[in-house]
Predicted model as a PDB file, atoms N, CA, C, CB and O in Angstrom, pLDDT in the B-factor column:
MODEL        1                                                                  
ATOM      1  N   UNK A   1      94.412 102.738  86.060  1.00 97.00           N  
ATOM      2  CA  UNK A   1      95.823 102.643  86.372  1.00 97.00           C  
ATOM      3  C   UNK A   1      95.989 102.182  87.817  1.00 97.00           C  
ATOM      4  CB  UNK A   1      96.531 103.998  86.138  1.00 97.00           C  
ATOM      5  O   UNK A   1      95.294 102.641  88.724  1.00 97.00           O  
ATOM      6  N   UNK A   2      96.926 101.264  88.001  1.00 98.00           N  
ATOM      7  CA  UNK A   2      97.303 100.791  89.334  1.00 98.00           C  
ATOM      8  C   UNK A   2      98.780 101.121  89.545  1.00 98.00           C  
ATOM      9  CB  UNK A   2      97.033  99.243  89.497  1.00 98.00           C  
ATOM     10  O   UNK A   2      99.613 100.836  88.684  1.00 98.00           O  
ATOM     11  N   UNK A   3      99.103 101.722  90.693  1.00 98.00           N  
ATOM     12  CA  UNK A   3     100.466 102.156  90.998  1.00 98.00           C  
ATOM     13  C   UNK A   3     101.019 101.285  92.123  1.00 98.00           C  
ATOM     14  CB  UNK A   3     100.501 103.670  91.395  1.00 98.00           C  
ATOM     15  O   UNK A   3     100.314 100.988  93.088  1.00 98.00           O  
ATOM     16  N   UNK A   4     102.262 100.883  91.998  1.00 98.00           N  
ATOM     17  CA  UNK A   4     102.941 100.183  93.091  1.00 98.00           C  
ATOM     18  C   UNK A   4     104.346 100.779  93.217  1.00 98.00           C  
ATOM     19  CB  UNK A   4     102.998  98.619  92.835  1.00 98.00           C  
ATOM     20  O   UNK A   4     104.902 101.288  92.244  1.00 98.00           O  
ATOM     21  N   UNK A   5     104.901 100.712  94.399  1.00 98.00           N  
ATOM     22  CA  UNK A   5     106.261 101.204  94.621  1.00 98.00           C  
ATOM     23  C   UNK A   5     107.042 100.153  95.397  1.00 98.00           C  
ATOM     24  CB  UNK A   5     106.253 102.566  95.385  1.00 98.00           C  
ATOM     25  O   UNK A   5     106.484  99.415  96.209  1.00 98.00           O  
ATOM     26  N   UNK A   6     108.321 100.099  95.135  1.00 97.00           N  
ATOM     27  CA  UNK A   6     109.218  99.199  95.855  1.00 97.00           C  
ATOM     28  C   UNK A   6     109.939 100.034  96.922  1.00 97.00           C  
ATOM     29  CB  UNK A   6     110.248  98.491  94.872  1.00 97.00           C  
ATOM     30  O   UNK A   6     110.975 100.645  96.660  1.00 97.00           O  
ATOM     31  N   UNK A   7     109.372 100.043  98.112  1.00 96.00           N  
ATOM     32  CA  UNK A   7     109.883 100.898  99.186  1.00 96.00           C  
ATOM     33  C   UNK A   7     111.334 100.610  99.540  1.00 96.00           C  
ATOM     34  CB  UNK A   7     109.033 100.737 100.411  1.00 96.00           C  
ATOM     35  O   UNK A   7     112.092 101.527  99.855  1.00 96.00           O  
ATOM     36  N   UNK A   8     111.721  99.350  99.492  1.00 97.00           N  
ATOM     37  CA  UNK A   8     113.079  98.982  99.904  1.00 97.00           C  
ATOM     38  C   UNK A   8     114.145  99.461  98.931  1.00 97.00           C  
ATOM     39  CB  UNK A   8     113.180  97.488 100.056  1.00 97.00           C  
ATOM     40  O   UNK A   8     115.330  99.452  99.264  1.00 97.00           O  
ATOM     41  N   UNK A   9     113.746  99.879  97.734  1.00 97.00           N  
ATOM     42  CA  UNK A   9     114.711 100.372  96.744  1.00 97.00           C  
ATOM     43  C   UNK A   9     114.662 101.892  96.578  1.00 97.00           C  
ATOM     44  CB  UNK A   9     114.456  99.707  95.402  1.00 97.00           C  
ATOM     45  O   UNK A   9     115.506 102.457  95.882  1.00 97.00           O  
ATOM     46  N   UNK A  10     113.688 102.566  97.203  1.00 98.00           N  
ATOM     47  CA  UNK A  10     113.533 104.017  97.070  1.00 98.00           C  
ATOM     48  C   UNK A  10     114.739 104.726  97.691  1.00 98.00           C  
ATOM     49  CB  UNK A  10     112.212 104.495  97.744  1.00 98.00           C  
ATOM     50  O   UNK A  10     115.184 104.379  98.785  1.00 98.00           O  
ATOM     51  N   UNK A  11     115.261 105.732  96.967  1.00 97.00           N  
ATOM     52  CA  UNK A  11     116.404 106.500  97.481  1.00 97.00           C  
ATOM     53  C   UNK A  11     115.976 107.874  97.992  1.00 97.00           C  
ATOM     54  CB  UNK A  11     117.467 106.661  96.391  1.00 97.00           C  
ATOM     55  O   UNK A  11     116.820 108.660  98.422  1.00 97.00           O  
ATOM     56  N   UNK A  12     114.681 108.173  97.951  1.00 96.00           N  
ATOM     57  CA  UNK A  12     114.177 109.428  98.513  1.00 96.00           C  
ATOM     58  C   UNK A  12     114.496 110.666  97.708  1.00 96.00           C  
ATOM     59  CB  UNK A  12     114.713 109.604  99.865  1.00 96.00           C  
ATOM     60  O   UNK A  12     114.617 111.752  98.275  1.00 96.00           O  
ATOM     61  N   UNK A  13     114.635 110.535  96.410  1.00 97.00           N  
ATOM     62  CA  UNK A  13     114.953 111.697  95.565  1.00 97.00           C  
ATOM     63  C   UNK A  13     113.805 112.710  95.535  1.00 97.00           C  
ATOM     64  CB  UNK A  13     115.277 111.240  94.137  1.00 97.00           C  
ATOM     65  O   UNK A  13     114.048 113.912  95.429  1.00 97.00           O  
ATOM     66  N   UNK A  14     112.570 112.243  95.626  1.00 96.00           N  
ATOM     67  CA  UNK A  14     111.425 113.140  95.714  1.00 96.00           C  
ATOM     68  C   UNK A  14     110.860 113.633  94.401  1.00 96.00           C  
ATOM     69  CB  UNK A  14     111.793 114.288  96.508  1.00 96.00           C  
ATOM     70  O   UNK A  14     109.954 114.467  94.405  1.00 96.00           O  
ATOM     71  N   UNK A  15     111.362 113.148  93.275  1.00 97.00           N  
ATOM     72  CA  UNK A  15     110.829 113.575  91.978  1.00 97.00           C  
ATOM     73  C   UNK A  15     109.334 113.274  91.879  1.00 97.00           C  
ATOM     74  CB  UNK A  15     111.586 112.881  90.830  1.00 97.00           C  
ATOM     75  O   UNK A  15     108.569 114.089  91.363  1.00 97.00           O  
ATOM     76  N   UNK A  16     108.926 112.129  92.362  1.00 98.00           N  
ATOM     77  CA  UNK A  16     107.524 111.726  92.282  1.00 98.00           C  
ATOM     78  C   UNK A  16     106.616 112.682  93.061  1.00 98.00           C  
ATOM     79  CB  UNK A  16     107.358 110.301  92.810  1.00 98.00           C  
ATOM     80  O   UNK A  16     105.511 112.990  92.612  1.00 98.00           O  
ATOM     81  N   UNK A  17     107.066 113.141  94.200  1.00 98.00           N  
ATOM     82  CA  UNK A  17     106.268 114.063  95.018  1.00 98.00           C  
ATOM     83  C   UNK A  17     106.104 115.400  94.313  1.00 98.00           C  
ATOM     84  CB  UNK A  17     106.920 114.271  96.398  1.00 98.00           C  
ATOM     85  O   UNK A  17     105.032 116.002  94.349  1.00 98.00           O  
ATOM     86  N   UNK A  18     107.156 115.853  93.679  1.00 98.00           N  
ATOM     87  CA  UNK A  18     107.081 117.122  92.951  1.00 98.00           C  
ATOM     88  C   UNK A  18     106.151 117.018  91.741  1.00 98.00           C  
ATOM     89  CB  UNK A  18     108.481 117.558  92.499  1.00 98.00           C  
ATOM     90  O   UNK A  18     105.439 117.970  91.424  1.00 98.00           O  
ATOM     91  N   UNK A  19     106.155 115.884  91.075  1.00 98.00           N  
ATOM     92  CA  UNK A  19     105.368 115.726  89.848  1.00 98.00           C  
ATOM     93  C   UNK A  19     103.915 115.327  90.105  1.00 98.00           C  
ATOM     94  CB  UNK A  19     106.016 114.695  88.963  1.00 98.00           C  
ATOM     95  O   UNK A  19     103.025 115.737  89.360  1.00 98.00           O  
ATOM     96  N   UNK A  20     103.667 114.548  91.130  1.00 98.00           N  
ATOM     97  CA  UNK A  20     102.304 114.057  91.412  1.00 98.00           C  
ATOM     98  C   UNK A  20     102.044 114.063  92.924  1.00 98.00           C  
ATOM     99  CB  UNK A  20     102.104 112.617  90.834  1.00 98.00           C  
ATOM    100  O   UNK A  20     101.963 112.999  93.538  1.00 98.00           O  
ATOM    101  N   UNK A  21     101.914 115.230  93.516  1.00 97.00           N  
ATOM    102  CA  UNK A  21     101.748 115.311  94.982  1.00 97.00           C  
ATOM    103  C   UNK A  21     100.433 114.743  95.494  1.00 97.00           C  
ATOM    104  CB  UNK A  21     101.855 116.737  95.420  1.00 97.00           C  
ATOM    105  O   UNK A  21     100.299 114.503  96.694  1.00 97.00           O  
ATOM    106  N   UNK A  22      99.467 114.524  94.624  1.00 97.00           N  
ATOM    107  CA  UNK A  22      98.216 113.915  95.062  1.00 97.00           C  
ATOM    108  C   UNK A  22      98.322 112.392  95.155  1.00 97.00           C  
ATOM    109  CB  UNK A  22      97.092 114.297  94.113  1.00 97.00           C  
ATOM    110  O   UNK A  22      97.431 111.733  95.689  1.00 97.00           O  
ATOM    111  N   UNK A  23      99.409 111.846  94.636  1.00 98.00           N  
ATOM    112  CA  UNK A  23      99.597 110.388  94.628  1.00 98.00           C  
ATOM    113  C   UNK A  23     100.764 109.962  95.517  1.00 98.00           C  
ATOM    114  CB  UNK A  23      99.830 109.893  93.197  1.00 98.00           C  
ATOM    115  O   UNK A  23     100.725 108.893  96.126  1.00 98.00           O  
ATOM    116  N   UNK A  24     101.804 110.802  95.593  1.00 98.00           N  
ATOM    117  CA  UNK A  24     103.011 110.433  96.337  1.00 98.00           C  
ATOM    118  C   UNK A  24     103.337 111.456  97.424  1.00 98.00           C  
ATOM    119  CB  UNK A  24     104.198 110.294  95.383  1.00 98.00           C  
ATOM    120  O   UNK A  24     103.072 112.649  97.276  1.00 98.00           O  
ATOM    121  N   UNK A  25     103.907 110.971  98.501  1.00 98.00           N  
ATOM    122  CA  UNK A  25     104.471 111.822  99.547  1.00 98.00           C  
ATOM    123  C   UNK A  25     105.761 111.144 100.001  1.00 98.00           C  
ATOM    124  CB  UNK A  25     103.454 112.035 100.757  1.00 98.00           C  
ATOM    125  O   UNK A  25     106.117 110.076  99.503  1.00 98.00           O  
ATOM    126  N   UNK A  26     106.457 111.768 100.948  1.00 97.00           N  
ATOM    127  CA  UNK A  26     107.684 111.177 101.472  1.00 97.00           C  
ATOM    128  C   UNK A  26     107.614 111.100 102.988  1.00 97.00           C  
ATOM    129  CB  UNK A  26     108.917 111.988 101.029  1.00 97.00           C  
ATOM    130  O   UNK A  26     107.034 111.967 103.642  1.00 97.00           O  
ATOM    131  N   UNK A  27     108.211 110.050 103.537  1.00 97.00           N  
ATOM    132  CA  UNK A  27     108.315 109.946 104.991  1.00 97.00           C  
ATOM    133  C   UNK A  27     109.265 111.032 105.480  1.00 97.00           C  
ATOM    134  CB  UNK A  27     108.809 108.524 105.428  1.00 97.00           C  
ATOM    135  O   UNK A  27     110.284 111.311 104.847  1.00 97.00           O  
ATOM    136  N   UNK A  28     108.928 111.629 106.592  1.00 96.00           N  
ATOM    137  CA  UNK A  28     109.715 112.728 107.143  1.00 96.00           C  
ATOM    138  C   UNK A  28     111.098 112.252 107.590  1.00 96.00           C  
ATOM    139  CB  UNK A  28     108.976 113.371 108.319  1.00 96.00           C  
ATOM    140  O   UNK A  28     112.093 112.947 107.379  1.00 96.00           O  
ATOM    141  N   UNK A  29     111.160 111.090 108.195  1.00 96.00           N  
ATOM    142  CA  UNK A  29     112.422 110.647 108.795  1.00 96.00           C  
ATOM    143  C   UNK A  29     113.490 110.220 107.799  1.00 96.00           C  
ATOM    144  CB  UNK A  29     112.154 109.522 109.711  1.00 96.00           C  
ATOM    145  O   UNK A  29     114.676 110.440 108.048  1.00 96.00           O  
ATOM    146  N   UNK A  30     113.100 109.610 106.670  1.00 96.00           N  
ATOM    147  CA  UNK A  30     114.120 109.126 105.747  1.00 96.00           C  
ATOM    148  C   UNK A  30     113.860 109.464 104.277  1.00 96.00           C  
ATOM    149  CB  UNK A  30     114.243 107.654 105.889  1.00 96.00           C  
ATOM    150  O   UNK A  30     114.674 109.120 103.420  1.00 96.00           O  
ATOM    151  N   UNK A  31     112.756 110.122 103.971  1.00 96.00           N  
ATOM    152  CA  UNK A  31     112.476 110.551 102.604  1.00 96.00           C  
ATOM    153  C   UNK A  31     111.939 109.483 101.682  1.00 96.00           C  
ATOM    154  CB  UNK A  31     113.688 111.095 102.018  1.00 96.00           C  
ATOM    155  O   UNK A  31     111.706 109.745 100.502  1.00 96.00           O  
ATOM    156  N   UNK A  32     111.738 108.278 102.196  1.00 97.00           N  
ATOM    157  CA  UNK A  32     111.210 107.197 101.365  1.00 97.00           C  
ATOM    158  C   UNK A  32     109.775 107.529 100.942  1.00 97.00           C  
ATOM    159  CB  UNK A  32     111.259 105.839 102.128  1.00 97.00           C  
ATOM    160  O   UNK A  32     108.997 108.095 101.709  1.00 97.00           O  
ATOM    161  N   UNK A  33     109.459 107.168  99.729  1.00 97.00           N  
ATOM    162  CA  UNK A  33     108.139 107.467  99.165  1.00 97.00           C  
ATOM    163  C   UNK A  33     107.016 106.842  99.984  1.00 97.00           C  
ATOM    164  CB  UNK A  33     108.060 106.977  97.724  1.00 97.00           C  
ATOM    165  O   UNK A  33     107.153 105.750 100.536  1.00 97.00           O  
ATOM    166  N   UNK A  34     105.905 107.563 100.043  1.00 98.00           N  
ATOM    167  CA  UNK A  34     104.654 107.072 100.618  1.00 98.00           C  
ATOM    168  C   UNK A  34     103.620 107.134  99.502  1.00 98.00           C  
ATOM    169  CB  UNK A  34     104.203 107.920 101.890  1.00 98.00           C  
ATOM    170  O   UNK A  34     103.387 108.198  98.928  1.00 98.00           O  
ATOM    171  N   UNK A  35     103.013 106.020  99.200  1.00 98.00           N  
ATOM    172  CA  UNK A  35     101.989 105.977  98.168  1.00 98.00           C  
ATOM    173  C   UNK A  35     100.650 106.360  98.783  1.00 98.00           C  
ATOM    174  CB  UNK A  35     101.916 104.573  97.512  1.00 98.00           C  
ATOM    175  O   UNK A  35     100.099 105.622  99.599  1.00 98.00           O  
ATOM    176  N   UNK A  36     100.133 107.515  98.388  1.00 98.00           N  
ATOM    177  CA  UNK A  36      98.883 108.030  98.946  1.00 98.00           C  
ATOM    178  C   UNK A  36      97.659 107.437  98.266  1.00 98.00           C  
ATOM    179  CB  UNK A  36      98.846 109.536  98.831  1.00 98.00           C  
ATOM    180  O   UNK A  36      96.606 107.276  98.883  1.00 98.00           O  
ATOM    181  N   UNK A  37      97.812 107.114  96.983  1.00 97.00           N  
ATOM    182  CA  UNK A  37      96.664 106.639  96.212  1.00 97.00           C  
ATOM    183  C   UNK A  37      97.164 105.685  95.134  1.00 97.00           C  
ATOM    184  CB  UNK A  37      95.871 107.832  95.581  1.00 97.00           C  
ATOM    185  O   UNK A  37      97.831 106.115  94.193  1.00 97.00           O  
ATOM    186  N   UNK A  38      96.855 104.410  95.255  1.00 98.00           N  
ATOM    187  CA  UNK A  38      97.361 103.439  94.271  1.00 98.00           C  
ATOM    188  C   UNK A  38      96.471 103.319  93.035  1.00 98.00           C  
ATOM    189  CB  UNK A  38      97.499 102.076  94.920  1.00 98.00           C  
ATOM    190  O   UNK A  38      96.811 102.597  92.097  1.00 98.00           O  
ATOM    191  N   UNK A  39      95.346 104.013  93.024  1.00 98.00           N  
ATOM    192  CA  UNK A  39      94.478 104.054  91.838  1.00 98.00           C  
ATOM    193  C   UNK A  39      94.100 105.521  91.564  1.00 98.00           C  
ATOM    194  CB  UNK A  39      93.182 103.160  92.045  1.00 98.00           C  
ATOM    195  O   UNK A  39      92.968 105.934  91.817  1.00 98.00           O  
ATOM    196  N   UNK A  40      95.049 106.289  91.053  1.00 97.00           N  
ATOM    197  CA  UNK A  40      94.804 107.720  90.856  1.00 97.00           C  
ATOM    198  C   UNK A  40      93.734 107.995  89.805  1.00 97.00           C  
ATOM    199  CB  UNK A  40      96.088 108.411  90.461  1.00 97.00           C  
ATOM    200  O   UNK A  40      93.460 107.176  88.928  1.00 97.00           O  
ATOM    201  N   UNK A  41      93.146 109.176  89.928  1.00 96.00           N  
ATOM    202  CA  UNK A  41      92.130 109.613  88.968  1.00 96.00           C  
ATOM    203  C   UNK A  41      92.762 109.797  87.594  1.00 96.00           C  
ATOM    204  CB  UNK A  41      91.458 110.928  89.435  1.00 96.00           C  
ATOM    205  O   UNK A  41      93.952 110.096  87.489  1.00 96.00           O  
ATOM    206  N   UNK A  42      91.968 109.620  86.543  1.00 97.00           N  
ATOM    207  CA  UNK A  42      92.504 109.741  85.182  1.00 97.00           C  
ATOM    208  C   UNK A  42      93.253 111.051  84.922  1.00 97.00           C  
ATOM    209  CB  UNK A  42      91.383 109.614  84.194  1.00 97.00           C  
ATOM    210  O   UNK A  42      94.227 111.056  84.169  1.00 97.00           O  
ATOM    211  N   UNK A  43      92.825 112.144  85.519  1.00 97.00           N  
ATOM    212  CA  UNK A  43      93.508 113.417  85.292  1.00 97.00           C  
ATOM    213  C   UNK A  43      94.917 113.440  85.888  1.00 97.00           C  
ATOM    214  CB  UNK A  43      92.690 114.552  85.876  1.00 97.00           C  
ATOM    215  O   UNK A  43      95.693 114.342  85.573  1.00 97.00           O  
ATOM    216  N   UNK A  44      95.264 112.485  86.730  1.00 97.00           N  
ATOM    217  CA  UNK A  44      96.606 112.396  87.316  1.00 97.00           C  
ATOM    218  C   UNK A  44      97.511 111.410  86.584  1.00 97.00           C  
ATOM    219  CB  UNK A  44      96.504 111.997  88.768  1.00 97.00           C  
ATOM    220  O   UNK A  44      98.704 111.338  86.882  1.00 97.00           O  
ATOM    221  N   UNK A  45      96.982 110.669  85.656  1.00 98.00           N  
ATOM    222  CA  UNK A  45      97.762 109.611  85.009  1.00 98.00           C  
ATOM    223  C   UNK A  45      99.025 110.113  84.316  1.00 98.00           C  
ATOM    224  CB  UNK A  45      96.905 108.900  84.008  1.00 98.00           C  
ATOM    225  O   UNK A  45     100.074 109.476  84.415  1.00 98.00           O  
ATOM    226  N   UNK A  46      98.944 111.224  83.628  1.00 98.00           N  
ATOM    227  CA  UNK A  46     100.128 111.740  82.925  1.00 98.00           C  
ATOM    228  C   UNK A  46     101.235 112.084  83.919  1.00 98.00           C  
ATOM    229  CB  UNK A  46      99.762 112.987  82.085  1.00 98.00           C  
ATOM    230  O   UNK A  46     102.403 111.779  83.676  1.00 98.00           O  
ATOM    231  N   UNK A  47     100.875 112.714  85.033  1.00 98.00           N  
ATOM    232  CA  UNK A  47     101.876 113.077  86.047  1.00 98.00           C  
ATOM    233  C   UNK A  47     102.467 111.838  86.706  1.00 98.00           C  
ATOM    234  CB  UNK A  47     101.253 113.989  87.114  1.00 98.00           C  
ATOM    235  O   UNK A  47     103.659 111.806  87.012  1.00 98.00           O  
ATOM    236  N   UNK A  48     101.646 110.826  86.924  1.00 98.00           N  
ATOM    237  CA  UNK A  48     102.140 109.583  87.530  1.00 98.00           C  
ATOM    238  C   UNK A  48     103.083 108.863  86.559  1.00 98.00           C  
ATOM    239  CB  UNK A  48     100.955 108.655  87.924  1.00 98.00           C  
ATOM    240  O   UNK A  48     104.122 108.348  86.971  1.00 98.00           O  
ATOM    241  N   UNK A  49     102.728 108.829  85.296  1.00 98.00           N  
ATOM    242  CA  UNK A  49     103.628 108.215  84.300  1.00 98.00           C  
ATOM    243  C   UNK A  49     104.959 108.970  84.248  1.00 98.00           C  
ATOM    244  CB  UNK A  49     102.963 108.203  82.891  1.00 98.00           C  
ATOM    245  O   UNK A  49     106.023 108.356  84.173  1.00 98.00           O  
ATOM    246  N   UNK A  50     104.891 110.292  84.288  1.00 98.00           N  
ATOM    247  CA  UNK A  50     106.108 111.098  84.279  1.00 98.00           C  
ATOM    248  C   UNK A  50     106.934 110.813  85.538  1.00 98.00           C  
ATOM    249  CB  UNK A  50     105.762 112.608  84.184  1.00 98.00           C  
ATOM    250  O   UNK A  50     108.162 110.762  85.470  1.00 98.00           O  
ATOM    251  N   UNK A  51     106.280 110.628  86.671  1.00 98.00           N  
ATOM    252  CA  UNK A  51     106.975 110.298  87.918  1.00 98.00           C  
ATOM    253  C   UNK A  51     107.730 108.975  87.784  1.00 98.00           C  
ATOM    254  CB  UNK A  51     105.975 110.223  89.090  1.00 98.00           C  
ATOM    255  O   UNK A  51     108.877 108.858  88.215  1.00 98.00           O  
ATOM    256  N   UNK A  52     107.076 107.990  87.186  1.00 98.00           N  
ATOM    257  CA  UNK A  52     107.717 106.681  87.017  1.00 98.00           C  
ATOM    258  C   UNK A  52     108.956 106.787  86.137  1.00 98.00           C  
ATOM    259  CB  UNK A  52     106.729 105.673  86.412  1.00 98.00           C  
ATOM    260  O   UNK A  52     109.974 106.151  86.410  1.00 98.00           O  
ATOM    261  N   UNK A  53     108.869 107.589  85.084  1.00 98.00           N  
ATOM    262  CA  UNK A  53     110.010 107.760  84.183  1.00 98.00           C  
ATOM    263  C   UNK A  53     111.125 108.543  84.886  1.00 98.00           C  
ATOM    264  CB  UNK A  53     109.575 108.487  82.883  1.00 98.00           C  
ATOM    265  O   UNK A  53     112.303 108.233  84.711  1.00 98.00           O  
ATOM    266  N   UNK A  54     110.760 109.546  85.672  1.00 97.00           N  
ATOM    267  CA  UNK A  54     111.743 110.420  86.320  1.00 97.00           C  
ATOM    268  C   UNK A  54     112.410 109.795  87.534  1.00 97.00           C  
ATOM    269  CB  UNK A  54     111.085 111.697  86.729  1.00 97.00           C  
ATOM    270  O   UNK A  54     113.465 110.263  87.964  1.00 97.00           O  
ATOM    271  N   UNK A  55     111.822 108.755  88.091  1.00 98.00           N  
ATOM    272  CA  UNK A  55     112.373 108.157  89.312  1.00 98.00           C  
ATOM    273  C   UNK A  55     113.776 107.584  89.035  1.00 98.00           C  
ATOM    274  CB  UNK A  55     111.423 107.038  89.849  1.00 98.00           C  
ATOM    275  O   UNK A  55     113.919 106.677  88.215  1.00 98.00           O  
ATOM    276  N   UNK A  56     114.808 108.106  89.711  1.00 97.00           N  
ATOM    277  CA  UNK A  56     116.172 107.633  89.434  1.00 97.00           C  
ATOM    278  C   UNK A  56     116.431 106.193  89.877  1.00 97.00           C  
ATOM    279  CB  UNK A  56     117.161 108.536  90.112  1.00 97.00           C  
ATOM    280  O   UNK A  56     117.376 105.566  89.399  1.00 97.00           O  
ATOM    281  N   UNK A  57     115.614 105.665  90.773  1.00 97.00           N  
ATOM    282  CA  UNK A  57     115.788 104.285  91.225  1.00 97.00           C  
ATOM    283  C   UNK A  57     114.801 103.324  90.551  1.00 97.00           C  
ATOM    284  CB  UNK A  57     115.625 104.212  92.737  1.00 97.00           C  
ATOM    285  O   UNK A  57     114.840 102.118  90.796  1.00 97.00           O  
ATOM    286  N   UNK A  58     113.928 103.858  89.712  1.00 98.00           N  
ATOM    287  CA  UNK A  58     112.948 103.033  88.977  1.00 98.00           C  
ATOM    288  C   UNK A  58     112.128 102.147  89.915  1.00 98.00           C  
ATOM    289  CB  UNK A  58     113.666 102.157  87.940  1.00 98.00           C  
ATOM    290  O   UNK A  58     111.989 100.946  89.681  1.00 98.00           O  
ATOM    291  N   UNK A  59     111.588 102.744  90.974  1.00 98.00           N  
ATOM    292  CA  UNK A  59     110.829 101.956  91.945  1.00 98.00           C  
ATOM    293  C   UNK A  59     109.315 102.064  91.765  1.00 98.00           C  
ATOM    294  CB  UNK A  59     111.195 102.386  93.337  1.00 98.00           C  
ATOM    295  O   UNK A  59     108.552 101.426  92.491  1.00 98.00           O  
ATOM    296  N   UNK A  60     108.880 102.878  90.789  1.00 98.00           N  
ATOM    297  CA  UNK A  60     107.441 103.061  90.571  1.00 98.00           C  
ATOM    298  C   UNK A  60     107.014 102.177  89.407  1.00 98.00           C  
ATOM    299  CB  UNK A  60     107.090 104.564  90.290  1.00 98.00           C  
ATOM    300  O   UNK A  60     107.536 102.287  88.298  1.00 98.00           O  
ATOM    301  N   UNK A  61     106.063 101.308  89.682  1.00 98.00           N  
ATOM    302  CA  UNK A  61     105.528 100.431  88.655  1.00 98.00           C  
ATOM    303  C   UNK A  61     104.078 100.777  88.366  1.00 98.00           C  
ATOM    304  CB  UNK A  61     105.653  98.968  89.076  1.00 98.00           C  
ATOM    305  O   UNK A  61     103.319 101.105  89.279  1.00 98.00           O  
ATOM    306  N   UNK A  62     103.693 100.705  87.103  1.00 98.00           N  
ATOM    307  CA  UNK A  62     102.333 101.038  86.679  1.00 98.00           C  
ATOM    308  C   UNK A  62     101.750  99.895  85.876  1.00 98.00           C  
ATOM    309  CB  UNK A  62     102.314 102.338  85.854  1.00 98.00           C  
ATOM    310  O   UNK A  62     102.434  99.273  85.064  1.00 98.00           O  
ATOM    311  N   UNK A  63     100.466  99.626  86.117  1.00 97.00           N  
ATOM    312  CA  UNK A  63      99.737  98.677  85.293  1.00 97.00           C  
ATOM    313  C   UNK A  63      98.378  99.278  84.958  1.00 97.00           C  
ATOM    314  CB  UNK A  63      99.584  97.304  86.013  1.00 97.00           C  
ATOM    315  O   UNK A  63      97.841 100.083  85.719  1.00 97.00           O  
ATOM    316  N   UNK A  64      97.846  98.895  83.850  1.00 92.00           N  
ATOM    317  CA  UNK A  64      96.506  99.343  83.494  1.00 92.00           C  
ATOM    318  C   UNK A  64      95.508  98.509  84.275  1.00 92.00           C  
ATOM    319  CB  UNK A  64      96.254  99.232  81.959  1.00 92.00           C  
ATOM    320  O   UNK A  64      95.686  97.300  84.428  1.00 92.00           O  
ATOM    321  N   UNK A  65      94.466  99.145  84.766  1.00 73.00           N  
ATOM    322  CA  UNK A  65      93.460  98.404  85.537  1.00 73.00           C  
ATOM    323  C   UNK A  65      92.123  98.474  84.850  1.00 73.00           C  
ATOM    324  CB  UNK A  65      93.345  98.949  86.965  1.00 73.00           C  
ATOM    325  O   UNK A  65      91.145  97.911  85.344  1.00 73.00           O  
TER     326      UNK A  65                                                      
ENDMDL                                                                          
END                                                                             
């Protein structure tokens, strides 16, 4: 799995951080997502997929690698 985020469209809701904290974090100053790991381990894939679905701005993109 390969993860990408569109930083300029992120609204800082933080759903991704709550669901997959090993892959996503937020900037302190504005809450915009920080991608910690763009190739997460297989055991994190379900949480990352759930994060992409839960993101209210739909800024998380996933591709199979």
